[in-house]
MOPAC internal coordinates of N, CA, C and O (Angstrom, degrees):
PM7 1SCF
backbone

  N    0.0000 0     0.00 0     0.00 0    0    0    0
  C    1.4430 1     0.00 0     0.00 0    1    0    0
  C    1.5282 1   108.07 1     0.00 0    2    1    0
  O    1.2310 1   120.91 1   -46.14 1    3    2    1
  N    1.3156 1   115.87 1   133.86 1    3    2    1
  C    1.4616 1   121.47 1   179.98 1    5    3    2
  C    1.5314 1   110.22 1   -82.69 1    6    5    3
  O    1.2310 1   121.18 1   -14.14 1    7    6    5
  N    1.3281 1   115.34 1   165.86 1    7    6    5
  C    1.4615 1   121.84 1  -176.65 1    9    7    6
  C    1.5256 1   112.01 1   -55.77 1   10    9    7
  O    1.2310 1   120.10 1   127.65 1   11   10    9
  N    1.3306 1   117.42 1   -52.35 1   11   10    9
  C    1.4694 1   120.01 1  -176.94 1   13   11   10
  C    1.5292 1   111.94 1   -65.80 1   14   13   11
  O    1.2310 1   120.17 1   145.10 1   15   14   13
  N    1.3305 1   117.28 1   -34.90 1   15   14   13
  C    1.4607 1   120.46 1   177.18 1   17   15   14
  C    1.5276 1   111.07 1   -66.04 1   18   17   15
  O    1.2310 1   120.79 1   140.41 1   19   18   17
  N    1.3196 1   116.10 1   -39.59 1   19   18   17
  C    1.4647 1   120.13 1  -179.64 1   21   19   18
  C    1.5222 1   111.08 1   -65.34 1   22   21   19
  O    1.2310 1   120.09 1   136.01 1   23   22   21
  N    1.3225 1   117.43 1   -43.99 1   23   22   21
  C    1.4616 1   121.08 1  -179.55 1   25   23   22
  C    1.5287 1   109.91 1   -65.82 1   26   25   23
  O    1.2310 1   120.58 1   135.55 1   27   26   25
  N    1.3235 1   116.50 1   -44.45 1   27   26   25
  C    1.4602 1   120.53 1   178.36 1   29   27   26
  C    1.5298 1   110.52 1   -61.39 1   30   29   27
  O    1.2310 1   120.44 1   137.91 1   31   30   29
  N    1.3100 1   116.76 1   -42.09 1   31   30   29
  C    1.4615 1   121.12 1   179.52 1   33   31   30
  C    1.5270 1   111.43 1   -62.11 1   34   33   31
  O    1.2310 1   120.22 1   138.11 1   35   34   33
  N    1.3132 1   117.18 1   -41.89 1   35   34   33
  C    1.4719 1   120.14 1   179.92 1   37   35   34
  C    1.5203 1   111.39 1   -66.81 1   38   37   35
  O    1.2310 1   120.08 1   141.81 1   39   38   37
  N    1.3293 1   117.44 1   -38.19 1   39   38   37
  C    1.4627 1   119.01 1   177.65 1   41   39   38
  C    1.5276 1   111.82 1   -71.74 1   42   41   39
  O    1.2310 1   120.10 1   146.34 1   43   42   41
  N    1.3334 1   117.41 1   -33.66 1   43   42   41
  C    1.4623 1   120.24 1   177.19 1   45   43   42
  C    1.5239 1   111.23 1   -68.63 1   46   45   43
  O    1.2310 1   120.65 1   147.48 1   47   46   45
  N    1.3140 1   116.37 1   -32.52 1   47   46   45
  C    1.4703 1   121.81 1   178.33 1   49   47   46
  C    1.5267 1   109.09 1  -103.31 1   50   49   47
  O    1.2310 1   120.30 1  -135.61 1   51   50   49
  N    1.3083 1   117.04 1    44.39 1   51   50   49
  C    1.4682 1   124.62 1  -171.73 1   53   51   50
  C    1.5280 1   112.78 1   -47.00 1   54   53   51
  O    1.2310 1   119.79 1   132.06 1   55   54   53
  N    1.3057 1   118.01 1   -47.94 1   55   54   53
  C    1.4721 1   121.55 1  -177.79 1   57   55   54
  C    1.5198 1   111.20 1  -126.91 1   58   57   55
  O    1.2310 1   120.44 1  -145.50 1   59   58   57
  N    1.3322 1   116.75 1    34.50 1   59   58   57
  C    1.4598 1   121.49 1   179.16 1   61   59   58
  C    1.5275 1   108.47 1   -95.32 1   62   61   59
  O    1.2310 1   121.09 1   -67.57 1   63   62   61
  N    1.3153 1   115.53 1   112.43 1   63   62   61
  C    1.4537 1   120.63 1  -177.28 1   65   63   62
  C    1.5239 1   112.30 1  -100.59 1   66   65   63
  O    1.2310 1   119.98 1   179.52 1   67   66   65
  N    1.3123 1   117.65 1    -0.48 1   67   66   65
  C    1.4625 1   120.92 1   177.69 1   69   67   66
  C    1.5212 1   108.59 1  -103.18 1   70   69   67
  O    1.2310 1   121.16 1   -18.42 1   71   70   69
  N    1.3052 1   115.39 1   161.58 1   71   70   69
  C    1.4534 1   119.72 1  -179.21 1   73   71   70
  C    1.5123 1   110.78 1    94.78 1   74   73   71
  O    1.2310 1   121.55 1    17.93 1   75   74   73
  N    1.3203 1   114.63 1  -162.07 1   75   74   73
  C    1.4541 1   120.60 1  -174.28 1   77   75   74
  C    1.5172 1   110.55 1  -134.72 1   78   77   75
  O    1.2310 1   120.98 1   -25.15 1   79   78   77
  N    1.3320 1   115.73 1   154.85 1   79   78   77
  C    1.4643 1   122.22 1   175.51 1   81   79   78
  C    1.5254 1   108.23 1  -128.53 1   82   81   79
  O    1.2310 1   120.84 1   -46.76 1   83   82   81
  N    1.3022 1   116.00 1   133.24 1   83   82   81
  C    1.4663 1   119.93 1  -179.74 1   85   83   82
  C    1.5228 1   110.17 1   -72.23 1   86   85   83
  O    1.2310 1   121.16 1   -13.54 1   87   86   85
  N    1.3159 1   115.38 1   166.46 1   87   86   85
  C    1.4626 1   119.98 1   177.23 1   89   87   86
  C    1.5158 1   111.05 1   -59.56 1   90   89   87
  O    1.2310 1   120.75 1   136.05 1   91   90   89
  N    1.3305 1   116.18 1   -43.95 1   91   90   89
  C    1.4611 1   118.82 1  -178.23 1   93   91   90
  C    1.5185 1   111.46 1   -64.16 1   94   93   91
  O    1.2310 1   119.87 1   140.21 1   95   94   93
  N    1.3276 1   117.86 1   -39.79 1   95   94   93
  C    1.4598 1   120.47 1   178.36 1   97   95   94
  C    1.5288 1   110.37 1   -61.44 1   98   97   95
  O    1.2310 1   120.59 1   134.64 1   99   98   97
  N    1.3244 1   116.47 1   -45.36 1   99   98   97
  C    1.4587 1   120.61 1  -178.62 1  101   99   98
  C    1.5253 1   111.62 1   -64.83 1  102  101   99
  O    1.2310 1   120.34 1   129.86 1  103  102  101
  N    1.3231 1   116.95 1   -50.14 1  103  102  101
  C    1.4660 1   119.56 1  -174.68 1  105  103  102
  C    1.5245 1   112.28 1   -72.63 1  106  105  103
  O    1.2310 1   119.22 1   148.31 1  107  106  105
  N    1.3233 1   119.09 1   -31.69 1  107  106  105
  C    1.4643 1   119.82 1   172.74 1  109  107  106
  C    1.5229 1   110.76 1   -66.12 1  110  109  107
  O    1.2310 1   120.26 1   143.85 1  111  110  109
  N    1.3323 1   117.11 1   -36.15 1  111  110  109
  C    1.4662 1   120.10 1   176.91 1  113  111  110
  C    1.5311 1   110.38 1   -64.45 1  114  113  111
  O    1.2310 1   120.23 1   137.10 1  115  114  113
  N    1.3191 1   117.17 1   -42.90 1  115  114  113
  C    1.4758 1   121.24 1   178.19 1  117  115  114
  C    1.5277 1   109.66 1   -62.85 1  118  117  115
  O    1.2310 1   120.12 1   136.73 1  119  118  117
  N    1.3177 1   117.37 1   -43.27 1  119  118  117
  C    1.4630 1   120.87 1   177.63 1  121  119  118
  C    1.5256 1   111.10 1   -60.84 1  122  121  119
  O    1.2310 1   120.27 1   133.52 1  123  122  121
  N    1.3226 1   117.10 1   -46.48 1  123  122  121
  C    1.4588 1   122.18 1   178.10 1  125  123  122
  C    1.5265 1   110.95 1   -58.72 1  126  125  123
  O    1.2310 1   120.43 1   134.32 1  127  126  125
  N    1.3219 1   116.78 1   -45.68 1  127  126  125
  C    1.4588 1   121.45 1  -178.90 1  129  127  126
  C    1.5258 1   111.79 1   -63.01 1  130  129  127
  O    1.2310 1   120.52 1   134.09 1  131  130  129
  N    1.3170 1   116.60 1   -45.91 1  131  130  129
  C    1.4683 1   120.66 1  -177.65 1  133  131  130
  C    1.5183 1   112.73 1   -69.81 1  134  133  131
  O    1.2310 1   120.28 1   134.69 1  135  134  133
  N    1.3197 1   117.07 1   -45.31 1  135  134  133
  C    1.4703 1   119.86 1   179.47 1  137  135  134
  C    1.5216 1   110.57 1   -65.30 1  138  137  135
  O    1.2310 1   120.38 1   137.16 1  139  138  137
  N    1.3354 1   116.88 1   -42.84 1  139  138  137
  C    1.4580 1   120.06 1   176.78 1  141  139  138
  C    1.5120 1   112.03 1   -60.53 1  142  141  139
  O    1.2310 1   120.44 1   138.56 1  143  142  141
  N    1.3266 1   116.77 1   -41.44 1  143  142  141
  C    1.4618 1   121.23 1   179.06 1  145  143  142
  C    1.5203 1   110.44 1   -63.51 1  146  145  143
  O    1.2310 1   120.18 1   135.99 1  147  146  145
  N    1.3348 1   117.25 1   -44.01 1  147  146  145
  C    1.4692 1   120.28 1   179.06 1  149  147  146
  C    1.5253 1   111.87 1   -62.00 1  150  149  147
  O    1.2310 1   120.32 1   139.09 1  151  150  149
  N    1.3197 1   117.00 1   -40.91 1  151  150  149
  C    1.4685 1   120.59 1   178.52 1  153  151  150
  C    1.5193 1   110.78 1   -65.44 1  154  153  151
  O    1.2310 1   120.48 1   136.22 1  155  154  153
  N    1.3063 1   116.68 1   -43.78 1  155  154  153
  C    1.4656 1   120.29 1  -179.45 1  157  155  154
  C    1.5272 1   111.07 1   -66.24 1  158  157  155
  O    1.2310 1   119.80 1   139.58 1  159  158  157
  N    1.3139 1   117.98 1   -40.42 1  159  158  157
  C    1.4667 1   120.96 1   178.35 1  161  159  158
  C    1.5258 1   110.44 1   -64.72 1  162  161  159
  O    1.2310 1   120.65 1   141.21 1  163  162  161
  N    1.3086 1   116.37 1   -38.79 1  163  162  161
  C    1.4736 1   121.09 1  -178.27 1  165  163  162
  C    1.5289 1   111.42 1   -66.10 1  166  165  163
  O    1.2310 1   119.92 1   139.88 1  167  166  165
  N    1.3295 1   117.76 1   -40.12 1  167  166  165
  C    1.4617 1   120.34 1  -170.47 1  169  167  166
  C    1.5253 1   114.98 1  -109.20 1  170  169  167
  O    1.2310 1   119.36 1   161.58 1  171  170  169
  N    1.3289 1   118.83 1   -18.42 1  171  170  169
  C    1.4657 1   119.98 1  -178.80 1  173  171  170
  C    1.5212 1   110.01 1  -141.59 1  174  173  171
  O    1.2310 1   120.84 1     0.21 1  175  174  173
  N    1.2905 1   115.99 1  -179.79 1  175  174  173
  C    1.4679 1   122.05 1   175.60 1  177  175  174
  C    1.5290 1   110.30 1  -112.99 1  178  177  175
  O    1.2310 1   119.84 1  -157.08 1  179  178  177
  N    1.3241 1   117.91 1    22.92 1  179  178  177
  C    1.4636 1   122.47 1  -174.33 1  181  179  178
  C    1.5294 1   113.39 1   -97.30 1  182  181  179
  O    1.2310 1   120.31 1  -156.83 1  183  182  181
  N    1.3233 1   117.02 1    23.17 1  183  182  181
  C    1.4574 1   118.64 1  -176.33 1  185  183  182
  C    1.5292 1   112.73 1   -67.17 1  186  185  183
  O    1.2310 1   119.90 1   157.28 1  187  186  185
  N    1.3315 1   117.80 1   -22.72 1  187  186  185
  C    1.4682 1   119.34 1   175.94 1  189  187  186
  C    1.5272 1   110.74 1   -65.54 1  190  189  187
  O    1.2310 1   120.44 1   142.17 1  191  190  189
  N    1.3014 1   116.76 1   -37.83 1  191  190  189
  C    1.4653 1   121.09 1   177.08 1  193  191  190
  C    1.5287 1   109.87 1   -65.88 1  194  193  191
  O    1.2310 1   120.53 1   137.41 1  195  194  193
  N    1.3329 1   116.60 1   -42.59 1  195  194  193
  C    1.4655 1   121.86 1   177.27 1  197  195  194
  C    1.5281 1   110.13 1   -59.49 1  198  197  195
  O    1.2310 1   120.68 1   130.65 1  199  198  197
  N    1.3341 1   116.31 1   -49.35 1  199  198  197
  C    1.4624 1   120.50 1  -179.74 1  201  199  198
  C    1.5268 1   111.73 1   -60.50 1  202  201  199
  O    1.2310 1   120.51 1   134.01 1  203  202  201
  N    1.3133 1   116.62 1   -45.99 1  203  202  201
  C    1.4574 1   120.95 1  -178.79 1  205  203  202
  C    1.5275 1   111.26 1   -65.49 1  206  205  203
  O    1.2310 1   120.35 1   139.75 1  207  206  205
  N    1.3340 1   116.94 1   -40.25 1  207  206  205
  C    1.4603 1   121.09 1  -179.09 1  209  207  206
  C    1.5173 1   113.64 1   -67.82 1  210  209  207
  O    1.2310 1   120.11 1   150.46 1  211  210  209
  N    1.3285 1   117.40 1   -29.54 1  211  210  209
  C    1.4617 1   120.96 1  -177.85 1  213  211  210
  C    1.5286 1   113.15 1  -100.76 1  214  213  211
  O    1.2310 1   119.91 1  -178.04 1  215  214  213
  N    1.3203 1   117.78 1     1.96 1  215  214  213
  C    1.4634 1   120.57 1  -178.02 1  217  215  214
  C    1.5254 1   111.90 1   -61.96 1  218  217  215
  O    1.2310 1   120.13 1   125.94 1  219  218  217
  N    1.3177 1   117.36 1   -54.06 1  219  218  217
  C    1.4736 1   120.53 1  -176.36 1  221  219  218
  C    1.5278 1   111.95 1   -65.58 1  222  221  219
  O    1.2310 1   118.67 1   132.67 1  223  222  221
  N    1.3487 1   120.15 1   -47.33 1  223  222  221
  C    1.4679 1   117.01 1   178.88 1  225  223  222
  C    1.5319 1   112.91 1   -65.72 1  226  225  223
  O    1.2310 1   119.99 1   151.26 1  227  226  225
  N    1.3277 1   117.62 1   -28.74 1  227  226  225
  C    1.4690 1   119.72 1   177.70 1  229  227  226
  C    1.5210 1   110.80 1   -68.37 1  230  229  227
  O    1.2310 1   120.36 1   137.64 1  231  230  229
  N    1.3065 1   116.92 1   -42.36 1  231  230  229
  C    1.4649 1   120.10 1   176.67 1  233  231  230
  C    1.5263 1   110.06 1   -65.60 1  234  233  231
  O    1.2310 1   120.62 1   137.99 1  235  234  233
  N    1.3395 1   116.41 1   -42.01 1  235  234  233
  C    1.4676 1   120.56 1  -178.57 1  237  235  234
  C    1.5222 1   111.52 1   -62.58 1  238  237  235
  O    1.2310 1   119.85 1   134.57 1  239  238  237
  N    1.3283 1   117.90 1   -45.43 1  239  238  237
  C    1.4688 1   119.28 1  -179.79 1  241  239  238
  C    1.5259 1   110.00 1   -68.89 1  242  241  239
  O    1.2310 1   119.62 1   148.09 1  243  242  241
  N    1.3245 1   118.33 1   -31.91 1  243  242  241
  C    1.4617 1   121.06 1   175.48 1  245  243  242
  C    1.5180 1   111.95 1   -64.78 1  246  245  243
  O    1.2310 1   120.69 1   136.85 1  247  246  245
  N    1.3234 1   116.28 1   -43.15 1  247  246  245
  C    1.4704 1   121.00 1   177.71 1  249  247  246
  C    1.5283 1   110.04 1   -63.85 1  250  249  247
  O    1.2310 1   120.48 1   135.32 1  251  250  249
  N    1.3368 1   116.69 1   -44.68 1  251  250  249
  C    1.4713 1   119.40 1   179.24 1  253  251  250
  C    1.5304 1   110.85 1   -63.79 1  254  253  251
  O    1.2310 1   120.11 1   145.06 1  255  254  253
  N    1.3411 1   117.40 1   -34.94 1  255  254  253
  C    1.4712 1   120.29 1   177.37 1  257  255  254
  C    1.5244 1   110.80 1   -66.79 1  258  257  255
  O    1.2310 1   120.54 1   140.50 1  259  258  257
  N    1.3195 1   116.57 1   -39.50 1  259  258  257
  C    1.4692 1   120.07 1   175.86 1  261  259  258
  C    1.5277 1   110.24 1   -61.34 1  262  261  259
  O    1.2310 1   120.50 1   140.14 1  263  262  261
  N    1.3335 1   116.65 1   -39.86 1  263  262  261
  C    1.4646 1   120.68 1   178.12 1  265  263  262
  C    1.5248 1   110.41 1   -63.03 1  266  265  263
  O    1.2310 1   120.22 1   141.34 1  267  266  265
  N    1.3275 1   117.19 1   -38.66 1  267  266  265
  C    1.4583 1   120.29 1  -178.65 1  269  267  266
  C    1.5232 1   110.85 1   -65.37 1  270  269  267
  O    1.2310 1   120.19 1   149.52 1  271  270  269
  N    1.3228 1   117.24 1   -30.48 1  271  270  269
  C    1.4653 1   119.84 1   177.57 1  273  271  270
  C    1.5237 1   111.68 1   -93.42 1  274  273  271
  O    1.2310 1   120.57 1  -163.88 1  275  274  273
  N    1.3483 1   116.52 1    16.12 1  275  274  273
  C    1.4600 1   124.51 1   175.87 1  277  275  274
  C    1.5277 1   113.04 1    63.21 1  278  277  275
  O    1.2310 1   121.02 1  -138.02 1  279  278  277
  N    1.3379 1   115.66 1    41.98 1  279  278  277
  C    1.4600 1   121.89 1   175.69 1  281  279  278
  C    1.5201 1   108.85 1  -128.52 1  282  281  279
  O    1.2310 1   121.24 1   -23.64 1  283  282  281
  N    1.3041 1   115.24 1   156.36 1  283  282  281
  C    1.4586 1   120.26 1   177.51 1  285  283  282
  C    1.5294 1   110.33 1   -71.04 1  286  285  283
  O    1.2310 1   120.51 1   -35.10 1  287  286  285
  N    1.3186 1   116.64 1   144.90 1  287  286  285
  C    1.4564 1   121.44 1   177.59 1  289  287  286
  C    1.5136 1   113.51 1   -65.02 1  290  289  287
  O    1.2310 1   120.26 1   162.85 1  291  290  289
  N    1.3217 1   117.12 1   -17.15 1  291  290  289
  C    1.4632 1   120.83 1   179.09 1  293  291  290
  C    1.5233 1   112.18 1   -65.39 1  294  293  291
  O    1.2310 1   119.89 1   163.41 1  295  294  293
  N    1.3230 1   117.81 1   -16.59 1  295  294  293
  C    1.4646 1   120.32 1   177.70 1  297  295  294
  C    1.5203 1   111.72 1   -64.34 1  298  297  295
  O    1.2310 1   119.71 1   164.82 1  299  298  297
  N    1.3188 1   118.16 1   -15.18 1  299  298  297
  C    1.4713 1   120.70 1   177.74 1  301  299  298
  C    1.5277 1   111.75 1   -63.59 1  302  301  299
  O    1.2310 1   120.11 1   160.53 1  303  302  301
  N    1.3202 1   117.40 1   -19.47 1  303  302  301
  C    1.4569 1   121.30 1   179.30 1  305  303  302
  C    1.5328 1   110.70 1   -66.31 1  306  305  303
  O    1.2310 1   120.31 1   151.17 1  307  306  305
  N    1.3173 1   117.02 1   -28.83 1  307  306  305
  C    1.4549 1   122.62 1  -177.99 1  309  307  306
  C    1.5325 1   109.03 1  -105.97 1  310  309  307
  O    1.2310 1   119.66 1   -85.56 1  311  310  309
  N    1.3286 1   118.25 1    94.44 1  311  310  309
  C    1.4709 1   121.13 1  -170.91 1  313  311  310
  C    1.5243 1   115.26 1   -57.61 1  314  313  311
  O    1.2310 1   119.17 1   139.91 1  315  314  313
  N    1.3102 1   119.20 1   -40.09 1  315  314  313
  C    1.4665 1   120.09 1  -177.76 1  317  315  314
  C    1.5317 1   110.43 1   -67.12 1  318  317  315
  O    1.2310 1   120.45 1   133.18 1  319  318  317
  N    1.3059 1   116.74 1   -46.82 1  319  318  317
  C    1.4686 1   121.24 1   178.20 1  321  319  318
  C    1.5259 1   109.40 1   -62.97 1  322  321  319
  O    1.2310 1   121.01 1   139.64 1  323  322  321
  N    1.3216 1   115.67 1   -40.36 1  323  322  321
  C    1.4595 1   121.56 1   179.73 1  325  323  322
  C    1.5254 1   111.06 1   -57.09 1  326  325  323
  O    1.2310 1   119.93 1   133.21 1  327  326  325
  N    1.3083 1   117.74 1   -46.79 1  327  326  325
  C    1.4652 1   120.34 1  -179.70 1  329  327  326
  C    1.5162 1   111.98 1   -62.53 1  330  329  327
  O    1.2310 1   120.14 1   141.90 1  331  330  329
  N    1.3059 1   117.34 1   -38.10 1  331  330  329
  C    1.4626 1   120.70 1   178.12 1  333  331  330
  C    1.5212 1   110.35 1   -66.60 1  334  333  331
  O    1.2310 1   120.04 1   134.17 1  335  334  333
  N    1.3320 1   117.54 1   -45.83 1  335  334  333
  C    1.4667 1   121.25 1  -177.08 1  337  335  334
  C    1.5192 1   112.72 1   -67.34 1  338  337  335
  O    1.2310 1   119.80 1   150.69 1  339  338  337
  N    1.3312 1   117.99 1   -29.31 1  339  338  337
  C    1.4566 1   120.35 1  -178.66 1  341  339  338
  C    1.5254 1   112.75 1   -64.00 1  342  341  339
  O    1.2310 1   120.31 1   156.12 1  343  342  341
  N    1.3202 1   117.02 1   -23.88 1  343  342  341
  C    1.4509 1   120.11 1  -176.95 1  345  343  342
  C    1.5247 1   114.16 1   -87.49 1  346  345  343
  O    1.2310 1   120.11 1   173.24 1  347  346  345
  N    1.3319 1   117.40 1    -6.76 1  347  346  345
  C    1.4584 1   119.44 1   177.53 1  349  347  346
  C    1.5142 1   109.75 1   -69.05 1  350  349  347
  O    1.2310 1   120.05 1   -37.66 1  351  350  349
  N    1.3152 1   117.52 1   142.34 1  351  350  349
  C    1.4661 1   119.89 1  -179.55 1  353  351  350
  C    1.5299 1   112.18 1   -68.01 1  354  353  351
  O    1.2310 1   121.51 1   -22.76 1  355  354  353
  N    1.3038 1   114.71 1   157.24 1  355  354  353
  C    1.4613 1   120.77 1   177.80 1  357  355  354
  C    1.5151 1   109.88 1   -67.95 1  358  357  355
  O    1.2310 1   121.26 1   -32.11 1  359  358  357
  N    1.3266 1   115.19 1   147.89 1  359  358  357
  C    1.4594 1   120.74 1   177.65 1  361  359  358
  C    1.5196 1   108.01 1  -119.38 1  362  361  359
  O    1.2310 1   120.18 1   -40.97 1  363  362  361
  N    1.2968 1   117.26 1   139.03 1  363  362  361
  C    1.4679 1   121.31 1   175.28 1  365  363  362
  C    1.5110 1   108.36 1  -126.16 1  366  365  363
  O    1.2310 1   118.08 1   -45.39 1  367  366  365
  N    1.2623 1   121.26 1   134.61 1  367  366  365
  C    1.4653 1   126.21 1   -17.46 1  369  367  366
  C    1.5190 1   110.04 1   -79.07 1  370  369  367
  O    1.2310 1   120.48 1   -15.85 1  371  370  369
  N    1.3073 1   116.69 1   164.15 1  371  370  369
  C    1.4523 1   120.24 1   172.84 1  373  371  370
  C    1.5192 1   109.25 1  -135.16 1  374  373  371
  O    1.2310 1   120.27 1     1.34 1  375  374  373
  N    1.3044 1   117.09 1  -178.66 1  375  374  373
  C    1.4671 1   120.10 1  -173.38 1  377  375  374
  C    1.5127 1   113.52 1   -74.19 1  378  377  375
  O    1.2310 1   119.30 1   169.11 1  379  378  377
  N    1.3224 1   118.94 1   -10.89 1  379  378  377
  C    1.4631 1   122.45 1   177.90 1  381  379  378
  C    1.5284 1   108.74 1  -105.72 1  382  381  379
  O    1.2310 1   120.50 1   -97.27 1  383  382  381
  N    1.2972 1   116.65 1    82.73 1  383  382  381
  C    1.4696 1   121.99 1  -176.11 1  385  383  382
  C    1.5258 1   110.41 1   -71.51 1  386  385  383
  O    1.2310 1   121.33 1   -23.85 1  387  386  385
  N    1.3163 1   115.06 1   156.15 1  387  386  385
  C    1.4549 1   122.62 1   171.36 1  389  387  386
  C    1.4947 1   110.59 1   139.97 1  390  389  387
  O    1.2310 1   120.10 1   180.00 1  391  390  389

């Protein structure tokens, strides 16, 4: 998945917590979020709006990424475990179809 496709996909699935997200979709979203935040911090004081606007899609893509690695999205509550689980390869098929 290319960068623009990943960002478009995350915005289209703004609050979709079911299904799966590929590694590229997740990491391109993180890159988009971080670079956008850095640009906004550098030039404006509106980073709170940026953070608030991307909160739900960031959680949603994180949950879908957990599903792709065959883990429950609730693991996002534990940040250290979450980072470890995100690096596991995708499994086909798994219990989170789609």
